[in-house]
C-alpha positions in Angstrom: -116.9 38.0 57.5 -118.9 41.1 57.9 -120.2 39.7 61.2 -116.6 39.4 62.4 -115.9 42.9 61.3 -119.0 44.1 63.2 -117.8 42.0 66.5 -114.3 43.7 66.1 -115.7 47.5 65.9 -116.2 47.9 69.8 -112.8 46.5 70.3 -111.1 48.9 67.9 -113.1 51.8 69.3 -111.9 50.8 72.7 -108.2 50.7 71.6 -108.6 54.1 69.9 -110.1 55.6 73.1 -107.3 54.1 75.2 -104.7 55.7 72.9 -106.3 59.0 73.4 -106.4 58.6 77.1 -102.7 57.6 77.0 -101.6 60.5 75.0 -103.7 62.8 77.4 -102.1 61.6 80.5 -98.7 62.4 79.1 -99.5 66.1 78.7 -98.2 68.5 81.2 -101.3 70.7 82.4 -98.7 73.5 84.0 -97.5 74.2 80.2 -100.4 76.0 79.0 -100.3 79.4 77.1 -102.2 82.1 79.1 -104.9 83.9 76.8 -103.6 87.1 78.8 -100.3 86.8 77.5 -101.1 85.9 73.9 -103.5 89.0 73.5 -101.0 91.2 75.3 -103.8 92.2 77.8 -103.5 94.8 80.6 -103.6 93.5 84.2 -107.1 93.2 85.3 -108.8 96.0 87.0 -109.3 95.3 90.7 -109.6 97.2 94.1 -108.7 95.1 97.3 -107.1 95.7 100.5 -103.6 94.7 101.4 -102.7 91.7 103.6 -101.0 93.8 105.9 -103.5 96.6 106.5 -107.3 96.0 106.0 -107.9 99.7 105.9 -105.4 100.1 102.8 -107.1 99.7 99.5 -104.9 99.3 96.2 -106.0 98.8 92.6 -104.3 97.9 89.2 -102.3 101.2 89.5 -100.1 99.5 91.8 -98.8 97.3 88.8 -98.0 100.3 86.6 -94.6 102.2 86.4 -92.0 99.5 86.5 -91.6 95.8 85.6 -93.3 93.8 88.3 -93.6 90.1 89.0 -97.0 89.3 90.4 -97.0 86.1 92.5 -100.1 84.3 93.5 -99.6 82.4 96.7 -101.3 81.0 99.6 -100.3 79.7 103.2 -102.0 76.4 102.4 -99.8 75.9 99.3 -96.6 73.7 99.8 -95.1 74.6 96.4 -95.4 78.4 97.6 -93.1 77.6 100.4 -90.5 76.0 98.1 -90.3 78.7 95.7 -90.1 81.4 98.4 -86.1 81.3 98.3 -86.2 82.2 94.6 -88.6 85.1 95.1 -86.2 86.4 97.9 -83.4 86.3 95.6 -85.3 88.3 92.9 -86.3 90.8 95.4 -82.5 91.1 96.4 -81.8 91.5 92.7 -84.1 94.7 92.8 -86.8 93.1 90.9 -90.2 94.4 92.1 -92.5 91.7 93.2 -96.2 92.1 94.3 -97.8 89.2 96.0 -101.6 88.2 95.9 -102.6 86.3 98.9 -105.2 83.9 97.4 -107.9 82.1 99.5 -106.2 82.6 102.9 -107.1 84.3 106.2 -105.0 87.3 107.1 -103.5 85.6 110.2 -102.3 82.5 108.2 -101.0 84.8 105.4 -99.1 87.0 107.8 -97.8 83.9 109.6 -96.4 82.5 106.3 -94.6 85.6 105.4 -93.1 85.7 109.2 -91.9 82.2 108.8 -90.7 82.1 105.1 -89.8 85.8 104.4 -91.6 88.6 102.6 -90.1 89.6 99.2 -93.0 91.6 98.2 -93.5 95.4 98.1 -97.1 94.8 98.7 -99.3 91.7 99.2 -102.9 92.1 97.7 -105.4 90.1 100.1 -107.7 88.1 97.8 -109.7 85.8 100.0 -112.5 85.2 97.7 -110.5 84.8 94.6 -111.9 87.8 92.7 -108.5 88.8 91.1 -107.1 85.4 90.8 -110.4 84.5 88.8 -109.8 87.7 86.5 -106.1 86.3 86.0 -107.3 82.7 85.1 -105.6 81.3 88.1 -106.3 77.7 88.7 -103.7 76.7 91.2 -101.0 78.3 93.4 -98.4 79.4 92.6 -98.6 81.2 89.5 -96.7 84.3 88.5 -97.4 87.1 86.0 -94.6 89.5 84.7 -96.1 92.7 84.0 -94.4 95.6 82.1 -94.2 99.2 83.2 -97.3 100.1 80.9 -99.4 97.3 83.0 -99.4 94.6 80.2 -98.9 91.0 81.2 -95.9 89.8 79.2 -95.2 86.4 80.7 -97.1 83.6 82.8 -95.4 81.0 84.9 -97.7 78.3 86.4 -96.4 76.3 89.1 -93.4 76.5 91.5 -90.5 78.7 90.3 -87.4 76.4 90.6 -83.9 77.8 90.7 -83.4 76.7 87.2 -86.7 78.4 86.2 -85.3 81.5 87.8 -82.0 81.4 85.8 -83.3 80.3 82.7 -86.9 81.9 82.2 -87.6 84.6 84.8 -84.5 86.6 84.8 -84.2 86.7 81.0 -87.8 87.6 80.7 -87.6 90.5 83.3 -84.5 91.8 81.3 -86.4 91.6 78.1 -89.2 93.8 79.4 -87.1 96.4 81.6 
């Protein structure tokens, strides 16, 4: 009897492992809580050039003064193209947007904006991912809602769909204005 139980242990262990793997596959990696939001952290310090003008340097003071949606995007990102109509809609509503062009070349980034539109008041050029790293970005697009004091209040991972815009982004902007 004990011998049978010992022989069943590997099978039982395998079944438990399979259960954990199955449950893990059901989790959505885009629904994660940002530590920056949980701790109400200030937008990270940075000094980078703009996408449009390599001589123009900007820093974190760019984010302060009014509620701003900071959107991390790249020309290579198909979901960034899909969300551009929603970002253009936000800009038309008078919501301030700052872009962070991540891991791109100037030529490709500017070409993207020519083709899909430019809702951003400024595009920070982050070819090496320095600012994106400080923000904890692991994939584009990602967006950060920053209040007038420069504190990150909301983090959206992935594509902003029309329903995300209506049900989440606009209410969050209104909350912090």
